[in-house]
C-alpha positions in Angstrom: -44.5 0.5 52.4 -44.5 1.9 48.8 -44.2 5.5 50.2 -41.4 4.5 52.5 -39.5 3.1 49.6 -39.8 6.4 47.7 -38.7 8.3 50.8 -35.6 6.2 51.0 -34.9 6.8 47.3 -35.4 10.5 47.7 -33.0 10.7 50.6 -30.3 8.8 48.7 -30.6 10.8 45.4 -30.7 14.1 47.2 -27.5 13.3 48.9 -25.8 12.1 45.7 -27.3 13.7 42.6 -24.0 13.2 40.6 -24.0 9.5 41.3 -27.6 9.4 40.0 -26.5 11.1 36.8 -23.6 8.6 36.4 -26.1 5.8 36.9 -28.3 7.2 34.1 -25.4 7.4 31.7 -24.4 3.8 32.4 -28.1 2.8 32.0 -28.3 4.6 28.7 -25.1 2.9 27.2 -25.9 -0.6 28.3 -29.5 -0.7 27.2 -30.3 -3.8 29.2 -34.0 -3.4 28.8 -35.9 -4.0 25.6 -36.5 -0.9 23.5 -40.2 -1.1 23.9 -40.0 -1.0 27.8 -40.2 2.3 29.5 -38.9 3.5 32.9 -40.5 6.3 35.0 -38.3 8.5 37.1 -39.3 10.2 40.3 -38.3 13.9 39.8 -39.3 14.9 43.3 -35.7 14.3 44.2 -34.8 17.5 42.3 -35.0 21.1 43.3 -38.5 22.6 42.9 -37.2 25.1 40.4 -35.8 22.4 38.1 -38.7 20.0 38.0 -40.2 21.7 35.0 -36.8 21.7 33.1 -35.7 18.1 33.3 -34.1 16.5 30.1 -34.5 12.8 31.1 -36.9 11.7 28.3 -34.0 10.1 26.5 -33.3 7.9 29.5 -36.9 6.6 29.9 -36.6 4.1 27.1 -33.6 1.9 26.4 -31.9 3.0 23.2 -33.9 6.2 22.9 -32.2 9.4 21.6 -33.6 12.8 21.3 -34.4 13.8 17.7 -31.3 15.3 16.0 -28.1 14.5 14.1 -25.3 12.4 15.8 -21.9 11.3 14.6 -21.5 7.6 15.0 -19.1 4.8 14.1 -21.5 2.3 12.6 -20.8 -1.3 13.6 -22.8 -4.0 11.7 -22.3 -7.4 13.5 -18.5 -7.4 13.7 -17.8 -5.0 10.8 -17.1 -1.3 11.4 -17.8 1.5 9.0 -16.3 5.1 8.9 -17.9 7.8 10.9 -21.4 8.6 9.7 -23.9 11.3 10.5 -27.0 9.5 11.5 -30.2 11.4 12.2 -32.8 10.4 14.8 -36.3 11.4 13.7 -39.8 11.1 15.1 -42.2 9.0 12.9 -45.4 10.8 11.9 -47.5 8.2 13.6 -45.3 8.2 16.8 -44.4 11.9 17.5 -43.1 11.0 21.0 -40.8 8.3 19.6 -37.3 8.7 18.0 -35.8 6.2 15.5 -32.5 6.1 13.6 -32.8 7.1 10.0 -30.6 4.6 8.1 -30.2 6.2 4.6 -30.2 4.1 1.4 -26.5 4.9 0.8 -25.6 3.6 4.3 -27.8 0.5 4.0 -26.3 -0.4 0.6 -23.0 -1.0 2.4 -24.4 -3.5 4.9 -24.2 -6.4 2.5 -27.8 -7.5 2.3 -28.8 -10.1 -0.2 -30.6 -8.5 -3.1 -33.8 -10.6 -2.6 -33.9 -9.7 1.1 -33.4 -5.9 0.7 -36.2 -5.9 -1.8 -38.6 -7.0 1.0 -37.6 -4.0 3.2 -39.9 -1.1 4.0 -38.9 2.5 4.0 -40.3 5.7 5.7 -39.7 9.4 5.6 -40.4 9.4 1.8 -38.1 6.5 1.2 -35.1 8.0 3.0 -35.1 5.8 6.1 -35.0 2.0 6.4 -37.9 0.5 8.4 -35.9 -1.8 10.7 -38.9 -3.8 11.8 -39.5 -4.9 8.2 -36.3 -7.1 8.4 -36.9 -9.8 11.0 -34.2 -10.0 13.7 -32.5 -6.7 12.8 -31.9 -4.3 15.8 -30.3 -0.8 16.1 -28.8 0.3 19.4 -27.0 3.6 20.0 -24.2 4.0 22.5 -23.4 7.7 22.9 -20.8 7.0 25.5 -18.5 5.3 22.9 -20.0 7.0 19.8 -21.1 3.7 18.3 -24.3 2.7 16.6 -24.6 -1.1 17.0 -26.6 -2.8 14.3 -27.2 -6.5 14.5 -28.4 -8.3 11.3 -29.1 -12.1 11.1 -26.5 -13.7 8.9 -29.2 -15.3 6.7 -30.1 -11.8 5.4 -26.5 -11.0 4.4 -24.1 -11.9 1.6 -21.3 -14.5 2.2 -18.7 -13.5 4.8 -16.0 -15.3 6.6 -14.1 -14.5 9.8 -11.9 -11.9 8.1 -13.3 -11.4 4.7 -16.1 -9.0 3.7 -18.4 -8.8 0.7 -17.7 -6.0 -1.8 -20.5 -3.8 -0.5 -18.4 -3.3 2.7 -15.1 -2.6 1.0 -13.6 0.9 1.6 -11.8 2.8 -1.1 -10.2 5.0 1.6 -9.4 8.7 1.5 -7.4 10.9 -1.0 -3.7 11.2 -0.2 -0.1 11.0 -1.3 2.2 8.1 -0.7 6.0 7.5 -0.9 7.5 4.1 -0.1 11.2 3.4 -0.4 14.0 0.9 0.1 17.6 2.2 0.4 20.8 0.1 0.7 24.2 1.6 1.3 27.5 -0.3 1.4 31.2 0.6 1.9 33.9 -2.0 1.1 37.6 -1.9 1.6 39.5 -4.6 -0.2 43.2 -5.5 -0.1 43.2 -6.9 -3.6 41.3 -4.1 -5.3 40.3 -0.5 -4.8 37.7 0.7 -2.2 34.1 0.9 -3.3 31.0 2.7 -2.2 27.5 1.9 -3.4 24.0 3.2 -2.8 20.9 1.7 -4.4 17.2 2.2 -3.9 13.8 1.6 -5.3 10.2 2.4 -4.3 6.9 3.9 -5.4 5.3 7.3 -5.3 1.6 8.0 -6.0 -1.7 9.6 -5.3 -5.1 8.2 -4.3 -8.2 9.8 -5.6 -11.4 7.9 -4.8 -11.0 4.4 -6.1 -8.2 5.4 -8.5 -4.5 4.7 -7.6 -1.9 6.7 -9.5 1.6 5.2 -9.2 5.1 5.9 -10.3 7.8 3.3 -9.6 11.4 4.5 -9.2 14.8 3.0 -8.9 18.4 4.3 -8.8 21.9 3.3 -7.9 25.3 4.9 -7.3 28.6 3.1 -7.4 32.1 4.5 -7.0 35.5 2.9 -6.9 38.5 4.8 -5.6 42.1 4.6 -6.8 44.0 5.4 -9.9 41.6 3.6 -12.2 38.5 4.5 -10.2 35.1 4.6 -11.8 31.9 6.4 -11.1 28.5 5.2 -12.2 25.1 6.7 -11.2 21.6 6.3 -12.4 18.1 7.3 -11.4 14.9 6.7 -13.4 11.2 6.6 -13.1 10.7 3.0 -14.0 6.9 2.7 -14.5 3.9 5.0 -14.6 0.4 3.5 -14.3 -3.1 3.9 -12.8 -5.2 1.1 -11.4 -8.5 0.6 -9.6 -10.7 -2.2 -8.4 -13.9 -2.9 -10.4 -15.9 -4.4 -7.6 -18.9 -5.5 -9.6 -16.7 -7.6 -11.9 -14.2 -8.8 -9.3 -11.6 -7.4 -11.5 -8.8 -4.8 -11.6 -8.3 -2.2 -14.3 -4.8 -1.0 -15.1 -3.9 1.8 -17.5 -0.3 2.8 -18.3 3.0 0.8 -18.2 2.5 -2.8 -17.1 3.5 -6.4 -17.6 1.2 -8.7 -19.5 -1.1 -10.4 -16.9 -1.2 -13.8 -18.5 -1.4 -17.3 -17.1 -1.1 -18.9 -20.6 1.3 -16.7 -22.5 4.8 -15.4 -21.6 4.7 -12.0 -20.0 6.3 -8.9 -21.5 6.2 -5.2 -20.7 3.7 -3.0 -22.6 2.0 0.4 -22.5 -1.8 0.2 -22.6 -4.7 -1.1 -20.6 -5.7 -4.3 -19.0 -8.8 -5.7 -17.3 -8.2 -8.9 -15.3 -10.1 -11.0 -12.8 -8.6 -10.3 -9.4 -8.1 -13.4 -7.2 -7.6 -11.1 -4.2 -11.2 -10.0 -4.5 -12.4 -13.5 -4.1 -13.1 -15.3 -0.8 -9.8 -16.6 0.7 -10.4 -20.2 -0.2 -10.6 -19.2 -3.9 -7.4 -17.2 -4.1 -4.5 -18.2 -6.2 -0.8 -18.8 -6.1 2.1 -16.4 -5.6 5.7 -17.2 -6.5 8.6 -17.6 -4.1 12.4 -17.3 -4.4 14.7 -19.6 -2.5 18.5 -19.6 -2.2 21.5 -19.6 0.1 23.6 -16.5 1.0 27.3 -17.0 1.8 27.4 -13.8 3.9 25.2 -10.8 4.7 24.0 -10.3 1.2 21.7 -8.1 -0.9 19.1 -10.0 -2.9 17.5 -8.3 -5.9 14.6 -9.7 -7.8 14.1 -8.0 -11.2 12.2 -8.6 -14.5 13.4 -7.2 -17.8 15.7 -4.8 -15.9 13.1 -3.5 -13.6 13.6 -4.1 -9.9 10.5 -5.5 -8.2 11.9 -6.6 -4.9 15.1 -6.0 -2.9 16.1 -7.0 0.6 19.1 -7.8 2.8 19.4 -11.3 4.2 21.8 -12.8 6.7 24.1 -15.6 5.7 22.4 -19.0 5.2 19.3 -20.2 3.4 16.6 -17.7 2.6 13.0 -17.8 1.2 11.3 -14.8 -0.2 7.6 -15.5 0.0 6.0 -12.0 -0.1 6.2 -11.3 -3.8 3.1 -9.9 -5.4 0.9 -12.6 -6.7 0.5 -10.5 -9.9 4.1 -11.2 -10.8 4.3 -13.5 -13.8 7.0 -14.8 -16.2 10.7 -15.3 -15.6 12.4 -13.5 -12.7 16.1 -12.6 -12.5 17.5 -13.1 -9.0 20.9 -11.6 -8.1 22.7 -12.3 -4.8 25.4 -9.8 -4.0 27.7 -10.9 -1.2 29.7 -8.7 1.2 32.9 -9.0 -0.9 31.0 -7.7 -4.0 30.7 -11.0 -5.8 27.4 -11.6 -7.6 25.5 -14.8 -8.4 22.5 -14.7 -10.8 19.9 -17.3 -11.6 16.3 -17.3 -12.9 13.0 -18.4 -11.4 10.0 -19.4 -13.5 6.8 -18.2 -11.9 4.5 -19.9 -14.3 1.5 -21.3 -12.5 -1.2 -23.9 -13.1 -3.9 -22.4 -15.2 -6.8 -21.8 -12.9 -9.8 -24.1 -12.5 -13.1 -22.2 -12.4 -16.2 -22.9 -10.4 -19.2 -24.3 -12.4 -20.9 -21.6 -14.5 -18.3 -19.0 -13.7 -15.9 -17.2 -16.1 -12.6 -15.7 -15.2 -10.8 -13.5 -17.8 -7.8 -11.4 -18.6 -7.9 -8.7 -21.3 -5.2 -6.3 -22.5 -4.5 -3.9 -25.3 -1.5 -1.7 -26.1 2.0 -1.5 -27.5 5.1 -3.3 -26.3 7.6 -1.1 -24.4 10.9 -1.3 -22.6 11.9 0.1 -19.2 13.2 3.3 -20.8 9.5 4.1 -21.7 10.1 3.5 -25.5 7.3 1.8 -27.4 7.5 -0.3 -30.5 5.3 0.4 -33.5 3.4 -2.8 -32.9 -0.2 -2.9 -31.7 -1.5 -5.9 -29.9 -4.6 -7.2 -28.2 -4.9 -10.3 -26.1 -7.6 -12.1 -24.2 -7.9 -15.3 -22.2 -10.6 -16.9 -20.1 -11.5 -20.0 -18.1 -15.0 -21.4 -17.9 -16.2 -23.9 -15.4 -18.4 -26.2 -17.5 -19.1 -28.6 -14.7 -18.2 -29.5 -11.1 -14.9 -30.9 -12.1 -14.1 -29.7 -15.6 -12.9 -26.3 -16.8 -11.9 -25.2 -20.3 -9.6 -22.3 -20.9 -7.9 -20.6 -23.8 -7.0 -17.3 -25.4 -5.2 -15.5 -28.1 -2.6 -12.7 -28.7 -2.9 -10.8 -31.9 -0.2 -8.3 -33.1 1.4 -7.0 -36.2 3.1 -9.9 -37.9 2.5 -12.1 -34.8 -0.3 -14.4 -33.8 -0.7 -17.0 -31.1 -3.7 -19.0 -29.8 -4.0 -21.5 -27.0 -6.6 -23.9 -25.8 -6.6 -26.3 -22.8 -8.7 -28.2 -20.3 -8.4 -28.6 -16.6 -9.7 -31.4 -14.4 -10.2 -31.5 -10.7 -9.3 -35.0 -9.8 -10.6 -34.6 -6.2 -8.4 -36.8 -4.0 -5.8 -37.0 -6.7 -5.3 -33.3 -7.2 -5.8 -31.0 -10.2 -4.5 -31.6 -13.7 -4.4 -29.4 -16.8 -3.2 -29.8 -20.4 -3.0 -27.1 -23.1 -1.5 -26.5 -26.5 -0.3 -23.1 -27.8 0.3 -22.4 -31.5 2.3 -19.3 -32.7 2.9 -17.8 -36.1 5.6 -15.1 -36.4 6.5 -13.2 -39.6 10.1 -12.1 -39.2 10.5 -10.5 -42.6 9.0 -10.8 -46.1 10.8 -14.1 -46.7 10.9 -15.8 -43.2 7.8 -16.9 -41.3 8.0 -19.3 -38.4 5.2 -21.5 -37.1 5.5 -23.7 -34.0 3.6 -25.3 -31.1 4.2 -25.6 -27.4 2.6 -28.2 -25.2 2.2 -28.0 -21.4 1.1 -30.4 -18.7 0.5 -29.1 -15.2 -0.4 -30.8 -11.9 -1.0 -29.7 -8.3 -2.0 -31.6 -5.2 -2.1 -31.1 -1.5 -2.0 -34.3 0.5 -3.5 -33.4 3.8 -3.5 -36.9 5.2 0.3 -37.1 4.6 1.1 -33.4 5.5 2.5 -33.0 2.0 2.0 -30.5 -0.8 3.0 -30.4 -4.4 2.7 -26.6 -4.8 3.4 -26.8 -8.5 4.7 -29.4 -10.9 4.7 -29.1 -14.7 6.2 -30.0 -18.0 6.4 -27.9 -21.2 7.8 -28.8 -24.6 8.2 -26.3 -27.4 9.4 -27.2 -30.9 12.2 -25.3 -32.7 10.1 -22.9 -34.7 7.9 -21.9 -31.8 8.4 -18.2 -30.8 6.9 -16.4 -27.8 6.0 -12.8 -28.0 9.2 -11.8 -26.1 11.3 -13.7 -28.5 9.5 -12.2 -31.5 10.1 -8.7 -30.1 13.8 -9.4 -29.4 14.2 -10.3 -33.0 13.1 -6.9 -34.0 14.9 -4.6 -31.6 18.0 -4.7 -29.5 16.0 -3.3 -26.6 15.1 -6.8 -25.6 17.7 -9.4 -24.5 17.1 -12.7 -26.3 16.0 -15.2 -23.7 16.8 -18.1 -26.1 14.4 -20.6 -27.7 13.1 -22.8 -25.0 12.8 -26.5 -25.6 11.8 -28.4 -22.5 10.9 -27.0 -19.0 10.4 -29.1 -15.9 9.4 -27.4 -12.6 8.4 -28.9 -9.3 8.0 -27.7 -5.7 7.3 -30.2 -2.9 6.9 -29.7 0.8 6.5 -32.5 3.3 5.9 -32.4 7.1 7.2 -35.3 9.3 5.0 -34.7 12.4 6.4 -37.5 14.5 9.9 -36.3 14.0 8.9 -32.7 14.2 10.7 -32.2 10.9 10.1 -30.9 7.4 11.4 -31.5 3.8 11.3 -28.8 1.1 12.4 -29.4 -2.6 12.3 -27.1 -5.5 13.6 -28.0 -9.0 13.7 -26.2 -12.3 15.2 -27.6 -15.5 15.2 -25.7 -18.8 16.7 -26.8 -22.1 17.1 -24.7 -25.2 17.4 -25.3 -28.9 20.3 -22.9 -29.3 22.2 -22.8 -26.0 23.2 -24.7 -22.9 20.6 -25.9 -20.5 20.0 -24.3 -17.1 19.2 -26.1 -13.8 18.2 -24.8 -10.4 17.4 -27.1 -7.4 17.2 -26.6 -3.7 16.7 -29.3 -1.1 16.2 -28.4 2.6 15.7 -30.7 5.6 14.9 -29.2 9.0 13.9 -30.4 12.4 13.1 -29.1 15.9 14.0 -31.1 19.0 15.0 -31.0 22.7 18.5 -31.8 23.7 19.2 -31.8 27.4 19.0 -28.2 28.7 18.5 -27.0 25.2 14.8 -26.8 24.5 13.4 -26.3 21.0 16.8 -26.6 19.3 16.8 -26.7 15.5 18.8 -28.4 12.8 18.7 -27.8 9.1 20.6 -29.1 6.0 20.3 -27.4 2.6 21.8 -28.4 -0.7 21.6 -26.3 -3.8 22.8 -26.1 -7.4 22.5 -23.3 -9.9 23.7 -24.0 -13.4 23.3 -21.0 -15.7 25.1 -19.8 -18.8 27.8 -22.5 -18.5 28.6 -21.8 -14.9 27.8 -23.9 -11.8 27.2 -22.8 -8.3 26.9 -25.8 -6.0 26.8 -25.9 -2.2 25.8 -27.5 1.0 24.8 -25.6 4.1 24.4 -27.1 7.6 23.1 -25.1 10.6 22.4 -25.9 14.3 20.7 -23.5 16.7 20.6 -24.0 20.4 18.5 -21.7 22.6 20.7 -20.6 25.6 19.4 -18.2 28.2 17.8 -15.2 26.4 19.7 -15.8 23.2 20.6 -18.5 20.7 23.9 -20.1 20.1 24.4 -21.3 16.5 26.8 -23.3 14.4 26.9 -23.4 10.6 29.1 -25.1 8.0 29.1 -24.5 4.3 30.9 -25.9 1.3 30.8 -24.1 -2.0 33.1 -23.8 -5.0 35.6 -26.2 -3.4 35.9 -24.1 -0.3 34.7 -25.2 3.2 33.8 -22.7 5.9 32.5 -22.9 9.4 30.9 -20.3 11.7 29.9 -20.0 15.3 27.4 -17.3 16.1 25.3 -15.7 18.8 21.8 -14.2 18.3 19.9 -12.2 20.9 17.3 -9.4 21.2 17.9 -5.8 22.1 14.5 -4.9 23.5 11.2 -5.7 21.8 12.0 -4.1 18.4 15.6 -5.2 17.5 17.8 -8.2 17.4 21.5 -8.8 16.5 23.7 -11.6 15.3 27.4 -11.9 15.6 29.5 -14.8 14.2 33.1 -15.8 13.8 34.2 -17.9 10.9 37.1 -19.7 9.3 37.5 -21.3 5.9 39.8 -23.9 4.2 41.6 -21.3 2.2 43.0 -19.7 5.3 40.5 -16.9 5.6 39.1 -15.8 9.0 36.1 -13.5 9.4 33.9 -11.7 11.8 30.4 -10.6 10.8 27.7 -8.7 12.6 24.1 -8.1 11.7 21.6 -5.8 13.5 17.9 -5.5 12.6 15.7 -2.8 14.1 11.9 -2.4 13.5 10.6 1.0 14.5 7.4 3.0 14.0 8.7 5.0 11.1 11.2 2.5 9.4 12.9 -0.8 9.4 16.7 -0.7 9.5 19.3 -3.3 9.0 23.0 -2.7 9.7 25.8 -5.1 8.9 29.5 -5.3 9.2 32.2 -7.8 8.1 35.9 -8.3 8.4 38.1 -10.9 6.6 41.8 -11.0 7.5 43.1 -11.3 3.9 40.2 -10.0 2.0 37.8 -7.1 2.8 36.2 -4.9 5.3 32.6 -3.9 4.8 29.9 -1.8 6.3 26.3 -1.8 5.2 23.0 -0.1 6.1 19.5 -0.6 4.6 16.4 1.4 5.5 12.9 0.6 4.4 9.9 2.8 5.1 7.4 5.2 3.7 5.4 8.4 4.1 1.6 9.0 3.8 0.0 12.4 3.6 -3.7 13.2 3.6 -6.0 16.1 4.4 -6.4 14.4 7.9 -2.6 14.5 8.6 0.7 12.9 7.6 3.0 10.3 9.1 6.2 8.4 8.4 5.9 4.6 8.7 7.3 1.3 7.9 7.2 -0.3 4.5 3.7 -0.8 3.1 4.0 -4.3 1.7 3.3 -5.5 -1.9 -0.1 -3.9 -2.3 0.6 -0.5 -0.8 -2.5 -0.7 1.3 -2.4 1.2 4.6 -4.5 2.4 7.5 -4.0 5.9 9.1 -5.3 6.0 12.7 -6.0 9.2 14.7 -5.7 9.6 18.4 -7.1 13.1 18.6 -3.7 14.8 18.8 -2.3 12.6 21.5 1.3 11.5 20.7 3.2 8.3 21.7 0.1 6.2 21.9 1.0 2.5 21.3 -1.1 1.1 18.4 -1.1 -2.5 17.4 -2.2 -4.0 14.1 -1.1 -7.0 12.1 1.2 -8.2 14.9 3.5 -5.2 15.0 3.3 -2.1 17.3 3.7 1.5 16.2 3.3 4.8 18.1 1.5 7.9 17.1 3.6 10.9 16.1 3.6 14.4 17.5 0.2 15.1 15.8 -1.5 12.0 17.0 -1.3 10.1 13.7 0.2 6.7 12.9 0.0 4.5 9.8 -0.4 0.8 10.1 1.0 -1.0 7.0 0.5 -4.6 7.9 -2.9 -4.5 6.0 -4.2 -7.2 3.7 -6.4 -5.9 0.9 -10.0 -7.0 0.9 -9.5 -8.5 4.4 -11.0 -7.1 7.6 -8.2 -5.5 9.6 -8.4 -4.7 13.3 -6.2 -2.1 15.0 -6.2 -1.4 18.7 -4.7 0.8 21.3 -2.5 -0.6 24.0 -4.6 0.5 27.0 -1.8 -0.4 29.5 0.4 2.3 28.0 -2.1 5.2 28.0 -1.2 8.2 30.2 -3.2 8.8 33.4 -5.0 11.8 31.8 -6.1 9.9 28.7 -8.9 7.4 28.4 -10.2 5.5 25.3 -13.9 5.4 24.8 -13.3 3.3 21.6 -10.0 1.4 21.7 -10.5 -0.8 18.6 -11.1 0.2 15.0 -11.4 -1.9 11.9 -11.6 -1.5 8.1 -11.8 -3.6 4.9 -9.7 -1.8 2.3 -9.4 -2.2 -1.4 -5.9 -2.6 -3.0 -3.7 0.4 -2.5 -6.2 2.3 -0.4 -5.4 4.8 2.4 -7.9 4.0 5.2 -8.6 6.4 7.9 -10.1 5.7 11.4 -10.4 7.7 14.6 -10.1 6.2 18.0 -12.4 7.5 20.7 -9.9 9.4 22.8 -10.6 11.7 25.8 -7.5 13.5 26.9 -7.2 16.0 29.7 -8.0 16.5 33.3 -11.1 15.2 35.1 -13.0 17.2 37.7 -16.2 18.7 39.1 -17.7 21.9 37.5 -20.8 24.0 37.8 -22.3 25.3 34.5 -24.4 28.5 34.6 -26.4 30.1 31.9 -26.3 33.8 31.0 -29.5 34.6 33.0 -28.0 32.9 36.1 -30.0 29.7 35.8 -28.5 26.3 35.1 -29.0 23.8 32.3 -31.8 21.2 32.9 -31.0 18.0 34.7 -29.8 15.4 32.1 -28.4 17.9 29.6 -25.4 16.6 27.7 -21.9 18.1 27.5 -19.7 17.4 24.4 -16.2 18.6 23.4 -15.2 20.0 20.0 -14.9 16.4 18.6 -18.6 15.8 19.6 -17.6 13.3 22.2 -19.7 13.2 25.3 -17.7 14.5 28.3 -20.4 14.8 31.0 -24.1 14.9 32.0 -25.6 17.9 33.9 -26.8 16.9 37.4 -28.7 19.0 40.0 -27.9 22.7 40.3 -25.7 22.6 37.2 -23.1 20.3 38.6 -21.3 18.1 36.2 -18.3 15.7 36.3 -16.2 16.5 33.3 -13.6 14.4 31.5 -11.1 15.4 28.9 -10.7 19.0 30.1 -7.9 20.9 28.2 -6.8 24.4 29.0 -8.7 26.8 26.8 -10.9 24.0 25.4 -14.4 24.6 24.2 -17.5 22.5 25.1 -21.1 22.8 24.3 -24.3 21.9 26.2 -27.4 20.5 24.5 -30.9 19.5 25.6 -34.1 18.7 23.7 -32.0 17.6 20.8 -30.3 21.0 20.2 -27.0 22.7 21.1 -28.0 25.5 23.5 -24.7 27.2 24.6 -21.0 26.8 24.8 -18.4 27.4 27.6 -14.6 27.8 27.4 -12.3 26.2 30.0 -9.7 28.4 31.8 -6.2 28.6 30.3 -4.9 27.2 33.5 -6.5 24.2 35.2 -5.6 23.5 38.8 -6.0 19.9 39.7 -6.6 20.9 43.3 -9.6 23.1 42.5 -12.7 21.7 44.1 -14.9 22.8 41.2 -15.0 25.2 38.3 -17.7 27.8 37.6 -18.2 27.8 33.9 -20.5 30.5 32.2 -22.3 29.0 29.3 -23.0 31.5 26.5 -25.7 31.2 23.9 -24.4 30.6 20.4 
């Protein structure tokens, strides 16, 4: 019976040797049998001449590879590392075996706990990790997809979460050049004044070298008014030069060059020097801090500019109605100037205070911010004043933290001390006192104090959150560093001596009504000028109304009182989904004028949408406005147009994007976000491959490169190929890549791509013989494209005209063959001479 079974197998395998080879390849990649198990193959099915030249040892044990060097994407649990050369070696005590040699450098990135890795054993003179010395750890190669799968019990590793990795797994990326930009152009024709054209822009250029990020921020504008008294104004400048890098061991960021004082206690000002600060972004997500947001209401399609001491830090175009800018960098501190420029050229300006609650610190931990340098302005001029500052927070117990700091400069000194308390169910509270001494001249010295009370609480049971609430009082003689500097040079605008400051932001969800309430309020009084007030109250709700499903209603009221001027208004909007689009109504009252608009919003394909509205106002003005937004692979574009019967005609266009160039290639792409972190992906020269990352799709360029910019620093980011859109002659052996990048890094990942024709071929050696059964065929990218079967037959994938492939067995590359310049899909099989290298 046993002999009969073998006869049946012999008959089957003789008829279909190629199928047997495919079976072996599948068996190898799946590794369904334990590594210690072995399988014996009956080689009687092969030709007599080939029985002594059979390369199937690597198939006899699951996970076995012939000794030699292989290029792998290493995957540890769910985390992927860049391509690594991993050698398979035979241990001295087991010459017939072959084990992966995991080097100390590679193992150091796995994230082992220090006490666990000390227990590990090593072989090959300490150059290879003994996997068996770490209980539960396994290593499984998958040559088909070029992946080395490593499973490690979580108990042996440092803390990780679903998307966050420990510092040992962070990637500093590859060297390269970046250029990010935002451009806004506008043409306005006005009946009451001359025509005007304007062009403004800002962005950042820089280089990455290892962990270092060299950056230069730029901004420029051009404004021209025609007519007899026309004017022309243009300006371009490099706003800021600086270098920064992450200090992983300290969970900190080092910055050298022009920067803003990174302080939570003292007012921020611009300086040239160096700073070392604890970086919240390097902490686990639940320990990260607060980032400011800007809210307001635009009366038309408007440009919103956020600046600090004359330096533009954010600019965007918004449609008419309420807006919220929530993607400012969490490193932005101090007062921000917000300018809303409407379609008719009018401007409104107000300030936002981004002061945050001084951080509470975990028990036994210390967080700090250190800086040294000289104050400077945005024209790169420094004052002859040296300063040094430092602040820290120390968690002294489970609920209490103390914090404080000092700023020391020529003729100026300020110190602060405070205490924070976690009130558990009642939120978090902090109180601090700051004392300052400023010597204005030989005869005048001012001393004063400032007191601050801060509170924060999220009420989960009530779906409410007080993001920040605070009170500060400063007496008349108290001077901040910015005020002291402004008293010494005209390069600084005097912000006025602050007296009292109230700030509060509250959000409340009404689940039963499917509604929400949002309130922000800022009140600042001064000793020497009028007070300023800013508040914004929004009510919103989603509901069903007959055939209109998921309709939305919102009401926004706002006031901005600044420099003796008031800007009050109320905005009401109603959106009704209708078919594929949305019908909307909005009403607004501002400055004693009432206006109403009816609009229509719809999509133009997957990447663009438009909005058209018709409006009328109580002062007899009628208007038509249009807004088109397009999100492409290389840029985001917004076009707007407006017409008012007695006022103006305007056209606007804004473009936001960037360019990244490395030794691996270059690509244009969308904006890179606040951190400038990006991931370049490579599809082996295949263009127009749809790549998805961060919720947005991009396509590879002519050279098979694309840059994904929706990347969060220090988070694990996944990018995948849309397999449904791959051409018929392209297959993906690895369709998902991932990386965890440090701030500002340029990551690089290659997808496993096989492009080209598939077909049968016969490989012959120079002496007329054929490679042994089981020999492996790889392309120039060292991706496996086939396995030699009986009589040199092989089913090849990824055949390109003139392409080169090599054949290897017994762990060595033996010969190469070159494909014909013309490949005929109808050819039954190719005869490929394989030449010794």
